[in-house]
N, C-alpha and C positions, 0 to 999 in steps of 0.2 A: 714259688710262683712270682713273688715280688722281684726276686733276683733275675728271673728270666725276663720279666717285663722291663726291668731296668737295663739289662744287657741289650734287649731288642731296641729300646729307645736310644741307647748310646750308639749302637750300630747304625740305626736309621739316621741319627744326627750326623754321624761321620760321612755317610753316603751323601746326605743333603749338602753338607759343607763342601765336599769334594766336587759335587755337581755344580754348585754355585761358583766356586773358584774356576772350574773349567769353562763355564759359560762366560764368565767375566774376561777370561783370557783369549776368547775367540775373536779374531779380527772382525768377523761379520757382526758380532754384537755391538762393537764400537761403531762400525760403519753404519748400521741401521739406526742406532741412537743418534749419531751425528747427523744423519740424513733427516731424521725427524725434527731436530732443532733447526737445522739450516732451512729445511722446507717451510717450517712455521715462520721463520724470519723473512723468507723471500716472498711467500704468498701475498702478504699485504702490499709489497712493492709491485707485484705483477698484476694486481687487481686495480684496474682503472676504468673510468667511464661506466660506473655501475649504477648510475641514477639513484644515488642515496641508498644503495643496497650493499655497500662495501662490507659492513660488519657482518651481515647475514651470509654473504658469499665466503668471506674469510672464515667465519666460524664453521660453516659446513665443510670447507676444504681441510682445515687443520684437524678437525675431529675425525674426518675420513682418513687423513694421513696417519693419525695416531692409531686408528684401528687397523688399517691395512699393513703398516710396517710392523705393528705388534703381532699380527697374525703370521706374517712372514717369519719374524723372529721366533715365535712359539714353535712353528713347524720345523724350522731348520735346527733349532736348539734341541728339540726333542729327538730328532733323528741323530744328531751328532752325539748326544749324551747317552743314547740307548742303542740305536741300531749299530753305530760304529763300534761300540764296546762289545756288543754281541759278536760282530764280525771279527774283531781283533782278538777276542778271547779274554779281554781284561775282566769282563763280567764273570766269567767262570772262575777267575782267580779270586774275586771277592766272594763269590758264592761258595767257594771251597772252605772258607772260614765260617765260623758260626753266625752266618747272616742268612736269614730266610729270604725266599723270593719275594714274599709280600713286603718285608721290611725294606728290601732293596728297591722294589718298585715305588713304594710310597716315599722313601727317602729321595729317590730321583725326582719325584714330583715336587717335593718341598723345596729342593734346590732350584728346580726350574721355575717354580712360582716366585721364589725370592728374586731371581733374575728378571722375571717379567714385571714384578712390582718396581724394581729399580728403573726399568725402561719407562714405565708409566710415570714414575716420580720425576723423570727428566722431560718426557714429552708433554705432560700435562701443564706445567707452568709455561712452557713455550707456547702452547696453544692459547692460554689465557692472555699472555702478553701480545700475541698476534692479533687477537680480537680487540685489545685495547688500543693498538696502533691506529686502527681505522674507526674508532668509536665516534669520532667527530667527522661528519660528512665532508668530503673533498679536502681532507687534511691528513697528513701522515705525522704522527707524533714521534719525532726522531729521538726525543728523550727516553722513549720506551724501546724504539727500534734498535738504536745503536748498542745499548747494553746486551740485547739479545743477539745481535750480529757478532759482537765481540766475545761472547761467552765461549764460542767454539775455539777460535785461535788462542785465546788466553789459556783455556784448559789444556789444549794440545801442547802449547809451548811450555807450560809448567810441568806437564808430564814428561816432555822430552828432557828438560833440565833435571828433573828428579831421576829419570833413567840414567842420564849421563853421570851424575854424581854418586848414585847409589847402586846402579845396575839392577834396579827392580824392573819387573815386567812393565813395559810401556802401556800395553793395551788396557790392562786392568786398572792401572793408576789413572789413565786418561779417562776411563769411564766414570770413576768416582769423582774426579776433578770436574768433569763436564756437568755432572749432576749438581755439584756444589756451585759452579759458576752460573748455571741457569737460575738457581734459587737466589744467588746474589743479585743477578740481573732483575729478577722478579721484585726483589726488595727495592732496588734502585728505581725501577719504573713505577713501583707503587707509590712513591713519594712525589711523582710528577703532577703538576696541576693540569686541569682540563678546562679549556675555554676561559683561562684566567682565574679559575677557582682552585685554591689549594685544598688538598684532601684533609679531612679532619683526622684521619689516621692512615697509615700506610696500607695501600691496597683498596681504598674506598671506591675508586673508579674502575676496578676490575669487575668483570662480569661474574656475578655469583652463580647464575645458571651454568656457566662453563665448568665450574668446580664439580657440580653434581653430574654433568654429562661426562666428564673425564673419569669420575669415579666409576660410573657404570661401564665405561669402555674398559677400564682396568679389570673389573670383575669378569667381563666377557672374555678378555685375553687369558685369564686364569682358566676359564672353562675350555677355551680353545687349546691351551697348553695340555690340559688333561686328556682331551680327545686325541691330540697328536701323539702324546706319550703312549696311550693305549694302542693306537694303530701301529706305533713303532715296534711293538712287541712281536708283530707278525709280518710287517711289510718293510721293504727297502725305502730308501730316501725319497725317490721320485713318487712312488706309490703313496707313501705316507703324506707327503705335502699335497699331492693331488686330491687324495681322499679328504684331508682336512679342509681344503678349499671347497670341495664339493659339499661337505656337511655345512660349511658356513653359508654357501650360496643357497642351498636348499632350505636351510633354516631362515635365511633372510626373506625368502619368498613363500614361507610356509602358509601364511595367511591367505595368499592368493591361490597357491597350489592345492592346499588341503583344507584350510580353515573353512572356506565357503561350502565344502562338500562333506565336512565332518558329521553334520547332522543326518545325512541321508546315505552316506557310503561308509561301510565299516572299515575298509582299507584306508580311506582318507582319515578316519578318526584315529586309527592306530598310528599312521605316519605323523599326524598332527601332534599326537601325544609324545611320540618318541623323539622327534626332532626338536632341538633347542630353538626357541623363537628369538632370534637376535633382535627383532624389533623392540623387544622390551628394554634392550640396552642402548638404544639409539634415541637420544633426546635432543636432536638438532632443532626440532620444531619448538620445544620449550625454550631453548636458547634464543631462537629468533624472536619469540614473543616476549623475552625478558622475564620469564616466569621461572623462579628457582625450582629445582626438582624437590618435591616434598620428601621429608625424612621417612614418612610412612611408605612412600613408593620405593625409596632406596632400600628400606628394610625388607619390603616384599620381594623385590627383585633379588636382593642378597640371599633371602631364604630359598627362593626358586633356584638360584645358581648353586647354592650349597647342597641342596637335595640332588640336583642333577649331577653335581660334581662327585658326590659320594657314590652315585650309581655308576658313573664312568670309571672311577677309580676301582670300584669293586669288579667291574667287567674286565678292566685292564689287568688287575691282579690275577683273576682267573685265567685270562689269556696267557699271561706270562708263566703261570705255573706249569702249563703243558708245552711251552715253547722250547725249542731246541737251543741249547747254549753251547757254542763251540769252545773247545779248550785250546 
């Protein structure tokens, strides 16, 4: 029994590692991650004449960018790593070995989740720096903005040089270097003074509520990735991405569509219970008020997401067990 469990874990880990490598080597992954960083860097520069509302507008915009691009990445990556393998027949090759369908599906999710966490680890510090750039009304802090702007060309040039001398894959190395360069930029910007006052420690003037807000978005993206992967067991790329977006939009409006009717309509109560309520993961209002997200709230939403995630993965595993796999 223990040997079987150990073999299943090793097989699942191998599938997860292969999925993570494949996702990292996809040009779209690098493109969306780069777009997130560049977008966060440019939004403060494009926000003018905001009547002392610059930080609020920038925070809302960059958090929405993190969520939207992450949702796009989750849907396309799930389709590429699952639907395309089913179509090409590579999934049948893996399943012909002593790898069960449940192990294969869960391994795919673990690899996809690792890639989504890497995306959030790159986008989140960029959003925090963007909010810091306009934290002083009618002033752009170029000491924070420039490191963020330079993080992309520096990472790409280093990856190009590394590829030239070692012949390693450019896309995967550029993604890792981009994450590292954004964190270096975060450290450089964290030492900048604000209004002539030097920080007592690195990062003192960064917005603490932005940290919690980005953490909740990262959790939401993991849930979206699981939903997209479960749908990819049955549908093609266009249908999977469309249905994932539909679940997201319906869950975003579930309070209005079903919540107000749940007490009097049975169908509304069922829909309200089944749909994930994405409003739990959106903390832009707390950021605008300067209120850190309480740890108790983070733990509660994390538990809610974990339970929902287990349900989605269970349904996805059952759907994949009866799915046709082309050889």
